[in-house]
C-alpha positions, 0 to 999 in steps of 0.5 A: 818442948813442954805441955800446959800444966796449969789445967792438969787435973790430979784426978786424971793422973792416978798413975802419975802421983809425982806429976813426972809425966810433964815435959822437962821444961815445966814449972809448978804453975803459972805466975802473974805476968808483969805489966806496965811500969814494973814490966819496963823496969824489970826489963831495964834491970835485966839488961843492966844485970846481963851487961854487968855479968859480961863486964865482970867476965871480961875483967876476969879474963873469961869474957869469951867463954861467957859469950860462948856459953850464952850462945849455947844457951841461945841454941837451946832456946832456938830448939824451943823456938822450933817447937813454938813456930811449928806449933803456931803454924799448926794452930796449936795453942801455946801459952808460954815461951820462956828463956830460962827456968825458975823465978820470972825476971821479966815477961810480957803477954802478946795475945794468948802467949806469954813471953819472958825470961827466968832466973836460971839461964839453962835453956828455955821452954814453951807450953803447948796445950794438950800434949797427951791424953792425960792432960785435962784441957778446957773444952773450948781449947780442945780443937787446938791441942797438940793431940788433936792435930794430924799426925804429920803436924805433930811430927813436925812439932816433935822434930822441930827442936832437933832440926833447929840444932841440925840447922845451927850445926850446918850454919857454923860448919859453913862459917868454919869452911868459908871463913876461918878454915877447916880444923876438923881434919875433914879436908886433907891438908895440902902438901904446899900448906905454909910451914908454921913450926920447925922442930928441934932435937934434944941434942942439936938442930933438926934436919929442917933447921940445918937445911935452912927451912923457914916459917912460911915456906911452902914445899912444892916437891921432894926428890922431884915428887909432887904430892897432893896432900901433906899426909902423902908427903909425910909418908914419903919422908917417913919411909926414908930415914938417914937419907939426903933429900932434895926439897923444893920450896916456895919462899915468898914467890921464889923457888929454891932447893934445900937438902936436908938429911933425915934422921931416924926417929928411933935414935933421936928425941924431938923438941917442938910440935913434932915431939908427939910423933917421936914414939915409933917402933920401926926406922922412921925418917924425920925432917922437923917441920909442920905445916898449917892444918887449916884448910880454906874453901870457896863459898860454893865448896864450903856448902858441900864441905859443910854438908859432908862434915855434918854427916861425918860428925853425925855418923860419929855421934851415932856410932858413939851412942851405939857403942855406949849402949853395948855391954862393953860400952857400959862396962867401960863407962862404969870403969871410968866412974870407978877409976880416976886413972882410966878417966884421965887416960880413956881408951880410943873407943871410950864414950862418955857424956859431958856435963854442963861443967865439962862443956864450959871447960871445952868452950874455954879451951876452944876459945883459946885455940881460935874461932875455927875450933869454937865453930867446930865444937859448937857444931858437934855440940848441936849435932849431939843435942839434936840426936840425943833429943830424938832418942825414942823415950819420953820425956825426950822429943823422940818419945813424942815422935814414936807416940805420934807414929804409933797413933797414926798407924793405929788410926789408919788401921782402925780408920778412926782417930786413936790416942795412945794411953800415956799412962801405960808408958809411965814406967818407961818414962820413970826409967828414962828419967832415972837414966838421964839423971844418972848420966847427968850426975855421973858426967858431972862427977867425972868432970869435977873429979878431972878438974880437981886432979 
């Protein structure tokens, strides 16, 4: 969300010589919009260019990743659309709504607003007139400025961008639960999920191979015990090393009993999916089969599950932000920057931001892992963006929320409209800009160093 910068008077900004009080999406000044035939040809060229990029991406084998990056850019544009729609609903004057930044590729004017696309597809922005008291506005437009709207209207505009991210996250989580199935681990894996992998041992067959387990088998009971979750069944097996078990399985609708003898993971080396679980410190029973971790839900249950997982991811994200702000979190982050080994093997409580490069890498890996992982990752990214934008510092949306609340409280106490002097906040603004720049540059450094090693 940005302010209209065209009418800003330098005399009104003596405390902001660099013009940094403008919001993050602003450009140096307005350009003349395209019109007529040149407008149409610019749109045709833009469509052809996008089509050529997609064709080249698919030819190079990264088409899905490019599409996912495009979807993520669309999510950021929807963030700005949230600001745009709520500003229009409040009768604020919005002069521009653009996708991307930099040189204009195509634009069209409808009423008082110019819509278009710019060259750098890094998100989007909209310009709302009169975001702060520092901005000089045409007196004819003063009644339609952001700063003159009621506090609740300003709050709806300020939080609308993050709300769009939150809605997107909920929608993709619902699609995951109802469509592809949960891979996030939010739902417990049922014990009777189909077997999708059978491990072997470094020296000979595993108990599962010897007993005749097959892919697609569903375990119904172990030694007469029925389990609701695979985790509970695993605990039962783990507690019984070197033990002959009676495992009842459903094979294509027919029940049969297999008799594996568990091995002790302290004494054998595993080959296969279960190899990651072979480092144990006490006697541990092992058979050697893995079940599908994808859990499907009905449409009704998917709504509740999406809401629950939404809250789970949001809580984890808030906790991660909180840990990063502690002394230990700062020291840990600086250690990641100074040590390639620490960055390659971070601790379980290490927290860091992902740069655009890192996000593209994550999207590429998720695309290879399947649609369910893509949906989960997109939900996590959108929740992170929504929460981060509500951090109570300018130029983030949370800064505008704090100012609106403060102005509302001061106005209520004095019983007359009150407008905060944003000039006094400029030192904090510059500090926030420096912090955001540091996080962006350092996260980019970490991602590039990781790719290079």
